[in-house]
N, C-alpha and C positions, 0 to 999 in steps of 0.2 A: 504494499500499500504506500502511496505517496502522501506527504504531509498536506498537499493542496487538494487531495481527494481521499479523505479518511474513510468514507463510506463505501468506496469502490474496492471490490475484491475480485481480482482477475484469476483466470485458470489457464494453466498451460498443459496441453496434451501432446505427447510425442508418441508416434507409433513407428516402430522399426519393422521393415518388410524385407525379407530375403528376396534377392533378385540375382540369380545365378551366383557368381563369385562376389557380388557386391550387396549392399544394403541400402534400400531406399528409406527416406525419412519423411513422414507426414507430420507437420508441425502446425499447431493451432494455439493462439493466445487469445482467449475469449474474455469478454466482459471488461475490456480495457476502457478506462475512463477517458473522456474526450481531451482533458487538459494534459494527460500524460501520454497519450497515444504516440506522439512524435518521439518521445524519449525511448519507448519501448521499441518502436520501429528501428530507430538508429542503433540501439543497443543490440537487438537480435541480429540485424544485418552485419554489424561489426563482428559479433561473436561467430556467426556462420562463416564469415570470411576467414577468421582465424582458424577455425576447425578445418576448413578446406585446405588451408596452407599446411597444417599439421599432418593431415592424413594423405596429402599428395606428395610429401617430400620423400 
């Protein structure tokens, strides 16, 4: 929860799906408050870019 949206509770769902020798990921971040949505979007994007770099090295 964010200080500017104390009554907003969001939920993250991650589903990992086998795909031959790889794994697909379905990701959903639900019930995001309007004031904090841009922070979550940027944070998740940066996190997934870092994970991609780690797993492709």
